[in-house]
Backbone as JSON, one array per atom type, in Angstrom:
{
  "sequence": "XXXXXXXXXXXXXXXXXXXXXXXXXXXXXXXXXXXXXXXXXXXXXXXXXXXXXXXXXXXXXXXXXXX",
  "N": [[32.44, -18.41, -6.45], [29.89, -17.78, -7.42], [28.52, -17.36, -5.03], [29.8, -15.09, -4.1], [28.98, -13.15, -5.95], [26.24, -13.09, -5.41], [26.33, -12.16, -2.78], [27.35, -9.56, -3.18], [25.25, -8.48, -4.68], [23.18, -8.5, -2.76], [24.28, -6.71, -0.89], [24.33, -4.32, -2.38], [21.59, -3.89, -2.79], [20.78, -3.53, -0.11], [22.13, -1.17, 0.59], [20.97, 0.62, -1.25], [18.27, 0.58, -0.4], [18.43, 1.68, 2.2], [19.26, 4.29, 1.66], [17.07, 5.26, 0.27], [15.11, 5.37, 2.27], [16.07, 7.44, 3.9], [15.73, 9.57, 2.18], [12.95, 9.7, 1.97], [12.26, 10.47, 4.58], [13.24, 13.06, 4.64], [11.66, 14.43, 2.73], [9.13, 14.2, 3.89], [9.34, 15.81, 6.14], [9.66, 18.26, 4.98], [7.18, 18.8, 3.91], [5.36, 19.69, 5.87], [5.75, 22.56, 6.49], [5.62, 25.79, 7.8], [4.79, 28.81, 6.23], [4.67, 32.3, 5.36], [2.29, 34.62, 4.03], [0.99, 37.33, 2.13], [-2.29, 38.52, 2.74], [-3.54, 39.79, 0.64], [-2.43, 38.73, -1.57], [-0.17, 39.82, -2.85], [2.5, 40.31, -5.21], [1.99, 38.03, -6.78], [1.22, 36.02, -4.95], [3.5, 35.4, -3.44], [5.54, 33.74, -1.02], [6.92, 33.91, 2.33], [9.58, 33.24, 4.66], [9.54, 34.18, 7.27], [7.48, 35.82, 9.75], [5.92, 39.05, 9.44], [5.65, 42.25, 7.86], [4.04, 42.83, 4.72], [6.1, 43.55, 1.97], [5.1, 45.03, -0.14], [2.4, 46.07, 0.23], [2.24, 46.5, 2.96], [0.62, 45.16, 4.78], [-0.02, 42.81, 7.5], [1.67, 39.73, 7.33], [0.2, 36.51, 6.84], [0.09, 33.28, 8.37], [0.51, 30.37, 6.53], [0.11, 26.95, 5.55], [2.47, 25.1, 3.89], [2.05, 22.99, 1.16]],
  "CA": [[32.25, -17.23, -7.26], [28.47, -17.49, -7.46], [28.16, -16.83, -3.71], [30.35, -13.74, -4.03], [28.1, -12.28, -6.75], [25.0, -12.97, -4.65], [26.63, -11.3, -1.63], [27.46, -8.19, -3.68], [23.9, -8.08, -5.05], [22.46, -8.22, -1.5], [24.86, -5.48, -0.31], [23.88, -3.18, -3.18], [20.18, -3.68, -2.47], [20.7, -3.0, 1.24], [22.57, 0.24, 0.55], [19.95, 1.37, -1.97], [17.07, 0.71, 0.42], [18.67, 2.58, 3.32], [19.31, 5.65, 1.14], [15.71, 5.63, -0.09], [14.4, 5.72, 3.51], [16.52, 8.77, 4.32], [15.13, 10.54, 1.28], [11.55, 9.82, 2.34], [12.18, 11.24, 5.81], [13.5, 14.46, 4.32], [10.53, 15.02, 2.05], [7.97, 14.29, 4.78], [9.54, 16.95, 7.03], [9.5, 19.48, 4.19], [5.77, 19.01, 3.57], [4.67, 20.41, 6.94], [6.49, 23.77, 6.85], [4.8, 26.99, 7.8], [5.31, 29.99, 5.54], [3.81, 33.48, 5.54], [1.87, 35.17, 2.76], [0.12, 38.5, 2.23], [-3.68, 38.16, 2.46], [-3.95, 40.4, -0.63], [-1.71, 37.97, -2.61], [0.76, 40.69, -3.57], [3.61, 39.61, -5.89], [1.5, 36.73, -7.26], [1.14, 35.05, -3.86], [4.83, 35.04, -2.94], [5.58, 33.37, 0.4], [8.1, 34.33, 3.07], [9.93, 32.32, 5.74], [9.33, 34.78, 8.59], [6.33, 36.72, 9.89], [6.27, 40.46, 9.32], [4.77, 43.04, 7.0], [4.21, 42.67, 3.27], [6.93, 44.64, 1.45], [4.39, 45.78, -1.18], [1.26, 46.86, 0.72], [2.41, 46.79, 4.37], [-0.26, 44.37, 5.65], [0.61, 41.72, 8.22], [1.68, 38.44, 6.63], [-0.54, 35.47, 7.53], [0.7, 31.96, 8.32], [-0.14, 29.35, 5.69], [0.84, 25.69, 5.55], [2.97, 24.76, 2.55], [1.77, 21.59, 0.81]],
  "C": [[30.78, -16.81, -7.28], [28.0, -16.87, -6.14], [28.65, -15.39, -3.56], [29.46, -12.76, -4.78], [26.78, -12.06, -6.02], [25.2, -12.04, -3.46], [26.73, -9.84, -2.06], [26.07, -7.66, -4.05], [23.08, -7.71, -3.81], [22.97, -6.92, -0.88], [24.38, -4.25, -1.07], [22.42, -2.87, -2.89], [20.01, -3.08, -1.08], [21.07, -1.53, 1.28], [21.51, 1.09, -0.15], [18.69, 1.58, -1.15], [17.28, 1.69, 1.56], [18.75, 4.03, 2.85], [17.92, 6.13, 0.76], [14.91, 6.03, 1.14], [14.81, 7.1, 4.0], [15.86, 9.84, 3.46], [13.66, 10.76, 1.62], [11.39, 10.65, 3.6], [12.35, 12.73, 5.53], [12.28, 15.1, 3.67], [9.32, 15.14, 2.96], [8.13, 15.46, 5.75], [9.38, 18.26, 6.28], [8.03, 19.79, 3.9], [5.08, 19.87, 4.6], [5.46, 21.64, 7.39], [5.55, 24.96, 6.78], [5.53, 28.11, 7.07], [4.29, 31.11, 5.72], [3.54, 34.11, 4.19], [0.96, 36.36, 3.02], [-1.31, 38.07, 1.93], [-4.2, 38.76, 1.16], [-3.28, 39.73, -1.83], [-0.84, 38.87, -3.49], [1.9, 39.85, -4.15], [3.21, 38.2, -6.29], [1.54, 35.66, -6.17], [2.48, 34.58, -3.34], [4.77, 34.73, -1.46], [6.93, 33.76, 1.0], [8.33, 33.36, 4.23], [9.59, 32.87, 7.13], [8.1, 35.68, 8.57], [6.82, 38.16, 9.79], [5.23, 41.18, 8.49], [5.07, 42.75, 5.54], [5.05, 43.83, 2.75], [6.21, 45.49, 0.4], [3.32, 46.67, -0.57], [1.33, 47.15, 2.22], [1.49, 46.01, 5.31], [0.53, 43.27, 6.35], [0.54, 40.43, 7.41], [0.96, 37.41, 7.48], [0.16, 34.12, 7.34], [-0.14, 31.04, 7.45], [0.71, 28.1, 5.73], [1.19, 25.32, 4.12], [2.68, 23.28, 2.29], [2.48, 21.18, -0.44]]
}
């Protein structure tokens, strides 16, 4: 019985550790994402996923790195 409890404890720890590693990989890939922003900081510095023109002032959006 004691060995069974130890085996379950080890299995739970193994599952928990492997899920934590997946979560870390996801957040590290999200950190280095490029977004685009108006150089005039229209709409309180709102960012956009694609390059183009600012919907407020019409200037070209500039690429910035999201941190």
